[in-house]
N, C-alpha and C positions, 0 to 999 in steps of 0.2 A: 379587554378584548369588547370585541362588540359584541351584540344577542346573535349577530351571524356567524360570529367568529366562534361563541362557545354551545353553537347548535353542528355547527364542522367538527368541532374540537368531540362533542359527544359522541355522534358518528364515526370518527376514526378509534375515536376508545372500544365503542359496542363491535365495529368491525373486525378490531386489532385482536378482542378477545376470541372473537368468532374463528380467525386466520390462525389462529394458535393451537387452535383445537383443532381444528382441521388439519394442520398440518401433525398434530400429535397422532390423530387418527391413521391421516396417510401412512406415516415412518411407521408406526404399529404394523399396518397392514389390514386393519378394520374395514378401512372404503374398498379393499378389494373385495370382500364377500361381498358388496351390493350393486345392486345393475348398475349399469355405465348411466345412463339417463338418469337415474337418482342423484349419481353422485354427481352429475350435471349442476340438477336442480339444486343441490346442498350448496352447491358452490356458486350458484346464480343468485341466489338470494342476496348472500354478503356484498356482491358484486355489484348488483343491482344498487342498494344501501349506499355505499359507497361511490358510486360512478353516475350515478343517474344525470346527476346535472351536468358531468363534463359530456357525457353523450347527447344531452338536451342542448347544452351549447353547440356543441360540432354541427348537432343538424340545422340548430338556427342558421349558424355564420356559412354554411352549406345553401340552404337555398338562397341567402342575400349573395352569393357570390362569393365569399370569405374562403375559401376551400381548407385551404393549408395555414391551417395553425398548429399549436399545442395541442389540443381539444382533440382536435381530427389525428394527430399522431398518437395520441393515445390511446382513441379510439380506435382506428384501425389496428394497432398494437394489439390490444387487449382481447378483439376479435377472434384474429388471426391466432392466437393462441388459445383460447378456448377451441378453437376452431381443429387444432393440433392435440384436443385434449392434455394442454399445458396448463389445466383451471390454476394450481394452487400459482404458478407464475401468473397468470392472467390477473390474478385477484392481488397478489405483492406489487407488480406493476400500479395498477387504479391505488390501491390504502397507502404507498409510498408517495406517488404522486402529488397527491389531497394532505398528506404530510407537509410536503413540499410546499403546495400553495398555502395551507395555513402560516405555515412558519413565514412564508415570504408575505403574508396578509397583514401579520401582527408586526414584523419588520418595517414595512411599507407606511404601517399605523404611526410606529416610533418615530419613524423620520419626518412624517407631517405633522407629529407635537408640534416642534419647534415652531413650526410655522403655524401650526391651528390658535397658537398660544398668542403669537402675532394676533393671529384673526379676531381673536376675543378682546382689543382694546375696543371694538363698536361699542358703542354707547346703545341701550336699549329705549332710555328716553332723555327728556330735559325738562327740569322746571321752569318753567313760564312765568312772569312776575308780572301780571297788565297794569295798566295806568292805575288803580284803585291799590294795587298794594295784593290783591289776591295770587294767590301758586297754583298753579292748574300744570298738571304731566300731558305733555306732549309728545308727539314724534319730531325725533332731531330734527328731521329735512322740513319741518314745519317750520323750524324758528325761521327769523329773519334778519339780516344786517341792523344794527341800533337795539334789536330786543336785548330786555335784560333776564337775565336766569338767574337762579338762586341753585347754588352748588352743593349738598350735604356733605359732611363728613364720609367718607369712606363709598362716595359716589364718582362715576367718571364723567371726565368732562367732555362733554357733546358736541362742543364744536371750538374752533380759534376765536379767542377771546381775551377781553382786559382786563384786569379785576376794579371794581370800582367803590367794595365793600368788601372789609374783612381780612384776614392775614390767615394763614396755612401753609403747612407743607405738603407739595406735589410729587407723590409717588411717578418718575419717569419711566422705571425700570422697564415696562413693556415694550416701550418705544425705543428705548436707549441703552438697555441690559444694564443701567446705573442703580446701586442700591440707595446710594445714599439722597435721600429726599430734597427737592429743592423749594427754599423758603419762599414764597410770592405774597407781595402786598398790594396795596392801592397803585393805580397803574402801571403795573408789571401784566406784560402779558403771559397766555395759559395757553396751554394747545391740547386739543383736544386727542382723545384717548388715555390722558393721564388720569390717574387718580388723587381726588381730594383727599388728605390727610384729615386730622382731628379738628381744624376749622371748618367755621362756614361763609363762604364767599357769594359775593353778589358780583356777576361780570357781565359785560356790554359786549356784545354778540360783535365778532369784528368780520366771520368770512359764513355764509351759507354751508349749510353740510356739505352739499356737493364739492365743496372749495376747499372744505377742512382739510388739514394734513390727513387724519386718519381716513379718510375717505382717498383720498390720494394711495397713500398707502396699500391700504386693503384691495382698492383696484390692482395696484401692481403688483401684489404677491398671487393674486388670484391670474394674472399673465403671466407670472415668470415661467410657467410649466412648459407653454407656448413656444418660448427662447432657446429652443433645443441647440445646444454646443454639436461642433463639428465632428464629435466622435460618437453621440448619442445619433446622430441622424445618418453616419454612418453605419451602426447596428441597425438601424432601425429599415435601409437599403440592404444589406445584408441577410437578415430573416427572410424579407419579402422572396428575395432570388432563393436562399439558402435551403428552405424549408420545401416549396416545389420540387427543386434537384434531390435533394436525398429519398422525397415520396418517392418519385420515379428511381431511383437509385434503387430503393429497398424493393419495389414492381419487377424490377429487370431481375435483382438477387433472387428472388423469389421462384419466376417462372424459367430463365434462362437454364439455369444448372440442370431441372429436370428434364427437361425439354431435351435436352444435349448429352442427358445418362449421365450428367458429372455426379448425382446427388440424388437422393428419392427427396418426395416431395415434402415430408416431414419435416426432415434437414435443414431442406432449402426456404421454409416459410419461416423455419426458427431461427434461423442465421438473419432475413427478415424482417423480421420480430425486433430481434436485438439490433438491427441497425433503424429502426424508425425511433425506437427509445431513445437510443441515446445520441440522434441527431436533433433531437426534442431541442432547439435554442432558449430554455428558458433561462439559462443560467445568465445568457449574456444579455436575452431581451427585457431582464428585472435588475439583474443586479448595476447595470450601467446606469440605467437613470435613477436607479435607488441610491447609488454614489456619488451623485450630482444632488440629489436631493438631501441626503443628508449632507452635504458642504453647506450647502444654502440655506440648511436648519441649525447647521453650526456658526454659522455668520450670523445668524439674526438671533441666538442667542447672547450673543455679544453685543447687542446694538448696530448690528450690521446689516442693509439689505441688497441685496444682490438682485438683481432684476430677470435674471435667467442663467441658465447653467453656460449658453456660451459666452456671458462675460466671466461667469468664473474659469473657464476654460482659459480666456486671455489672461486674467489677473495671475492666473499660475505660471505665465511666459514672460510678466514684467519684467525687466531687467532698466528700466530706467523709469524714475520718478519724478515730474516736473512740479512744484511747487509754484501756488501764487503766495507773495507773501501777505498782506494785510488781509487779516480774517479768518487762514489757514493756520501760517506760522507765529502771526504774533494775532494777541486781541482784538486790536483795531480798536484799541481804546488810546486814548492821549493821555500820558501821566509826567507830570514834573519830575526831574529825574535827578535834579542840579540846579543849585543857585549858585552864582558867581557874583560878590559886591566887589565894589568899588571902596577898599578898606586907604584910600586918601580923603574918602569923604568921614567926616569925626560924626560917632555916632549912626555910620550905615550900619547895617545888617541884612544878612539874609531876610529875616524876618520882614522890614522895610523893603527891601527889593520885590519880595512877593506881594507883601500888602500895594504898593503902587501899582503893580504890575496886575493884580487883582481888579481895583478900582477902573485902571485904565480898561480893561477887557468887561466889564461886568453888565456894560449892555450890550455886548456882542453874541451870540449862538452859535459861533464857530468851535467845532471840536478842541483847537485850540484854548481858544478861550475857555473854554467851560472847563478844561482839564487845570487851568492857572486860578480860576475861582474857587474849583473844589479842592483844591491843595489849600488854598487859603481858609477856605471855612472849616476843612475838618484839620486842623494843623498840623498837617503832617510833617513839618519842619520845626526842629527842636525849639528853637529861639520864638515861635510862633503858634498861639494859644488857639483854639477853638473862636472864631468871631463870625457875625456877621459882614454882609457890604451895608454901606450906609449909604444912600444912592444922596443924601444932603451932601453929601462930598464934591459931587461929581456934578458941574455945571455941562446938564446933558444938552444942552443948546448948541454949545459949544464943539460937543462930541462928531468928528469928522472920521472915515475912512479914505485912508491915501491909495488909491490901487497900486500892489504890489509893493507896497512900502510897511501901510501896519496902519494905526491907530493914531488921533492927536486929538485932547481932550484938555482940559483945566481940572486941575485936582487940589483942593484947598486953596487956592487961588494962583495954582503954580498953573505954570504948562508941563502937562505928563506926553511925552512921547510914546510909544511903545510899537518897535516892528523890528524890521531887519536891518544889515549895514546901511543897505542904500538909503534907509530914512535919516539915521545919525548923517550920513556923509552930505545930505542935503539942506540937511537943517544945521550944517557947520560943526554938529558934537562933536569933541576929539573922545573917544573909546576904545577900550581892550577890544581886540578882533578875540571870539572865540573859535576855535578851532575843534567841532564837537561832531560826533555822528548823529546826532538829534537835531530837533528844529530849533535855533539860537533866537531870545526876543529880548533885545536891545530896551532896557530900560533910562529916559534919561525924565529928571525934573529940574523945572525951572532952568533949564538951559545948562543941568550936570550931568553926566553921565554917571547911574546909579549903579548901573550892574546889567546884569544878563539872566536869566532862564530857560532852560533845556529842557524841551519838552520832546518825551519819545513815546513809541511806538511800543507796547508789551511786551515781549516775548511770550509766548505760551509756556506752562510750565515744564511740560509735558514734551514741547517742540526739541529739545536737545537728544533727550533720552527716543525719542521715537525715530530719528534719525540714526544712531545707532542700531535700533532695532531693524529697523529696513534695511542696514547694510548688513546685518548680521544672517536673514533671511534670505538674503543672497542678492539683492539689487547691487547692479555696480555702480551707478552713475544716479547722483541727485541733483538736482538744478534748483534754483529756486528765479522766476522771470517776477519783476514788479516795475511799477511806475515811479516808484520814489528814487531818489537821490545816489546816484553811485555808493558815495559813502555810508551813508545810513544804512542802503541795502546789503554792502561788504561785512558793516559791522554786524548786523543780525546772521549770516550767512558765515561767520567766521565763528559766531560766538554756540552756534547751535551746530555747525560740522558739516555745511553744504560744501559740495564739490567744486558746483560753479553758480555764480553768481551774474544774472544779463539783467540790469537797473534800466530806470530813463526809459521804461517802455510805454508805448501809447496803446489803448485797449487791442485793437489790429494787429498792432505789433507783435502780438503774443499767438495770432491763430499762424503768423510768420514764420515765427520761432521753432514751431511745436511742428510744423509743415518742415522745415527743414531737419529737424531732427529726428522726424518720422524716416523720413526719405533715408538716413544713415545707418537706421537700424534694418538688422536682416527679417525674413519670414518668422523666424524661430525665437523672436527677441520682439517685446511690447512694451510701449509707451502709455505709463497712467499720468494722467494732471489730475493735480488735488485745488480744488479752487472752492471756495465758499458758495458760489451756484447761484447768484445774482447777478454779475458782471460778469464772469468768467464763461457763461451758458455757451458760446461760442468752442470757446476753445476746450470745455467739457464734451462738446460731440465731436469736436476733428479728432480729440485722441484714438488711441487703441481701446482706451480703458479710461472714461471720467470719471471720478470722486470726487464727492460732493463733500463738503468739512464746514461744520457749524450749521449744520440746515435744519436742523427743527424749526417746522414751519415753513420752509424756506419751499413757495411754490416753481421756482425757477431750478434748484439743485433735484427736486425730484424729477421733474418732466425732463432736466438735461441730461443729467447723470446715469450711468449704468450702474454704479456703485454708489449708495447714500450710507455716509456716515449719521447717525442719528444724533449722535450730537457732536461736540466739537474733540474729543480726544483722538488724536492723528496718530497716538501711537497704536490706534486699532488698524491702521494700513499694514501693518508687519504682519498681525493675526491675520487678517482675510487674506495675506499672498500665502502664509504656510498651510490654513486650511484648504484654499485652491490647490497648490503643489501636492499637500498629504490627498487630495478626493481625487487628482488624475494618476496622482501613482496608486493608489487602490482599483481603479476604473480598468486602468493599462494590465496589475495584478490580474485580474479579474479574465480579462479579455484573454491574457495569455493561457490561463490555467486551464478556462473554462474549455478554447480551442485544442489545446494540447490531449489532456486528457479524452478528450471526445473521440478527438482523430485518432490518438491510439486502440481504444476501445472499439471505434466503426471497422478499424482495418482488422483488428481480432474476431468480432461478430465477422464478417464478409469471410474468413480464412478458417471460423469456425471455430476458434481457442479461446473461445469466450462464453459465457453462459448469462441466460435471460438478468439472474440477479447480480451480476455483475455491470449490466446494463442496465439496471434499475440505478445503482451508484453512480454511474455515469452522466444520469439523468437528471436524478432527485438529489443526491450526495453534492455533487460538483452544487447544483443550484444551493445549496443550503450554504454551501463554505465559500461560494461567493457573496450570497446574501449577509451572511456573519461579516465577512471582509468588508463588503461596502457598509455596514453600520460603523464600524468603527472610523467613519469620515464624519460621522455626530460629535465625537467625544475629540475635545478641543481646551485644553488648560492655559 
């Protein structure tokens, strides 16, 4: 509890003891022996102790023109109860209202805690190393791009940077929800907001603080509450008109029956008090936003940032999920997956084919070339031990790239050709065509076909499970959009269980495809697009819900997407959908429950068939139950 909450709790306990004492004295007839004015003064003391802040807030709001709120309703209802000498009821109403308010305050605090934990990622200082090697502590906002920082064990990384010295394990839990630390060493990027483990790192600043991941995330978290869901906006509008209507209704209920001779003034005012107490919209005004806040908090706990309750509401209606392939369903990392040797050449092996391919690609920085060199140097295949490229075996001056075909160079004095089938055919090389979903690189040495190396984009380990979880969560249709070849795309789609694969698309084609899919959906269903947030920004913005994957440190993802998954675990999409649907279910339960109970007690109160104690339950009791129900949104396994 906060200091203010503890103070309120102590007031409640003190007044509760006074109230129970007075209740006993009243029921035993002791108070009947005292003058009425003295009894009023005795009850007035605990009433002021427990209710002074409510009366003060009501008075301030009235002076500002904001008359009709819960403080005004409580003040008028309790004043009227005191006026008709229902002292114990007046004190009970104010006491239990404050108990409900305290309960609500604690509940909101717990809901905020998950998001507040995200706010704690903000670094307090940075250790700047100057040109002489001296270390000084500065504000992270004073750090410039290119500066060198020292990050000691246990310290937060203040800005996005690159490691230039040292090795350590980085705790990314605050950002990604991932409990396993990530190892980093020289040349690797580190993200602001993460915590350095046991090692000491020297890093070079890549982004100023205001452009860093941590700054952008904090800005989004702070602004999330401004983006209200349709249901929240409805409740806000509802309360704006509902409160004045019931206040006027209570006034008419207090005045008209006595004027018409239907009821005594005392009974009529009592019914009006009951009407006012029950009509307080606390249960709705608090529990609905609290439910959404809980859902956003539950999402942040698993490393997912939802930018507002309006997006959480949209996520709950998602029945079609469209994926980008590279970087989302696949790692975007090319890897040698197969080597086919020409067995007609004596002594030719998979290792020999990989070796000549690696030497041929050694001078290229293309991802496919680097994957071949990496496979050779790491000894990925059984007959190929760990080796390093010896550049003296390549004639660099004769190396050239043949556009749309491949590479030609000289290796150990022989002409080496690496490329596609067009290259083999143009050079008159007789080769065995390979039918594969991956990228095929044919190799020829000295005019003889040696074999082929097949490179494929590696599918994420969690992709298949993620698609299965999505379908189990109620998603009806999964689609993959990619600019890759149809065969390669279909192979990925079939392996992970995607319903529909649309391949060979240009970036602009993706937007038009999503437009067509959106037009085929009705208002009760939404489409989510999942991309890496860099080249998919237009589609992320066009979809009903844009979900950025693999976006730790990606500015485009944070800016364009509605939901940001802080690591690249795509199985979290199903988790967010489940959280959103659970949140919406809880919010609807609260609305139906609160309105139904209040309506019943309002009618009974107007007819004189209920007591002020039941009215207290209709207000505070319903609010507490609704708040307890809302807190369920925080819990997600």
